[in-house]
N, C-alpha and C positions, 0 to 999 in steps of 0.2 A: 900625216894625220891618219892615212888609211892603215898604215902598219900599227899605229898606236891603238886604233879601234880593234884591229885583229888581235893584238896582244891582250886587250881588255876582255875580249870574248873568250880567248884561250884560257886566261886566268880564271874567269868565271866557270868555264867548263871543267877546268882542272880541280878547283876547290869543291865543286859540286860532286865530282867523282870520288873524292877522298872521304869516304864514310868509314867509321869504325865498325867493328864487328857487331857491337850492341845496336848501333843504328841500323845496320842491315837486318838484324833480327826483328827489331821493332817495325821495320817496313813491311815484313811479310807475316807478322803475327795477327791472327784474327781473334779478337776478344768479343765475340757476339754476346749480347745480353740475353738472348732467348734460349740458351742452352741450359741444361740441368747443372746446377752448382750447389755447393753447400750453402752459400748465401741465399739462394732462392728458397731452399728448404727451410733455413732458419727464419727467413723473413715472412714466408707466406703459408707454411703448413702449421696448422693449429689443431689441438685436441678438440674433438667435437665436430670436425668437418665431415661432410659426406664423401663417399667415393667419387661422385660426379665432380665435386669441387676440387678434389685432389687431382683427378684426371685432367681437368681443365688447366690446372697450373703446371703439372709435371708431365702430362701426356700419359700414354698407356704404359703400365709396368711391364718389365721383361718376364717376371714370374708371378703367378697368382697361386697361392697355396692356402692351406688351413692349418691352424694350430691344434693342440690336443683337445680343445673344447669346440672344434669345428668353426672357429671364428676366422674370417679371411685375413690373410697377410699378403701385402703387395711388396714386391722387391724390384727395385730399379738398380740394375747393375750395368754400369757404363765403363768402357775402357776406350781410351783415345791415344793415338800416336800422333804426335806433332812433329812434322819435318819441315825444316826451313833451310833455304839456301839462297844466298844473295852474293853478287860480285859487282865490283866496279873496277875500272882501270883508268889510268891517266899517267901523267908524268912529264918529264922534260921533253919528250918527243912532241907533245902537243904544243909546247912553247916554241920549239924549233920550227915546226910546220907553220905556226902563226906568223913567224917573221919571214916566211918565204923560203925557208931552208927545206932540206929533204932528209929523210932518215932512210938509209939503205936497209933492205931486208925486212921492212914492215915494223921496225921498232923493237925487235927482239932484245938486242943488247944496247939499243940506242937510248936508254934511260927511262924506258916506260916501266910502269909498275902496276900491279893489280893487287886488290885486296878482296877478301870475301869471308864469308862465315857459313858454316853448316851446323845444324843442330837437330838432334833427334831426342825426343823425350816422350815418356809415357805417363799417363795419369789414369787413376781409377776413382770411381765414386760408387759406393753402394748405399742405397737408401732403403730402409725397411719400415714399412708402415703397417701397424697392427690395428685392426678394426674390432669393435665390440659387437655384441649380439644384435644391437640396433643398427649395425652397419655405419657407425661413426668412428672416426679416428680416436683410438684410446691411447696410443703411444707411437712414437716414431724415433728412429735412430739413424745415424749415418756414419760412414767411414770413408776417408779419402786418402789417397797417396799419390806422390809424384816422384818419378825417378827417371 
């Protein structure tokens, strides 16, 4: 009975350690809702808003400049690098050890396996908000890329 329980524990640990690369990626990805995104701009920025309202939603711009008629233009220019790495290991060695056996050499050639994933990607988002002479949003545009 004791060996059967050990086998069940080893099988559970073995299957938990066998994740695919996309599962590893999902485990380390952060999809925070509070960061600047195209969706946030599309959903919340409207013509006629004040600069204070825009700043409350998007935060401070990276660049503040003026156009040819001296109207303010705010530019949000964001660049992010996402790096993710995740590994897991398991294999036949875990089953052998659960049954009271031993694996010489720490399991190098004893049937153990490891899996992992590494990913590096970059994304950019540029948002341009143009204000009128009354300091209200008159137009906005955005551009995003991911590579």
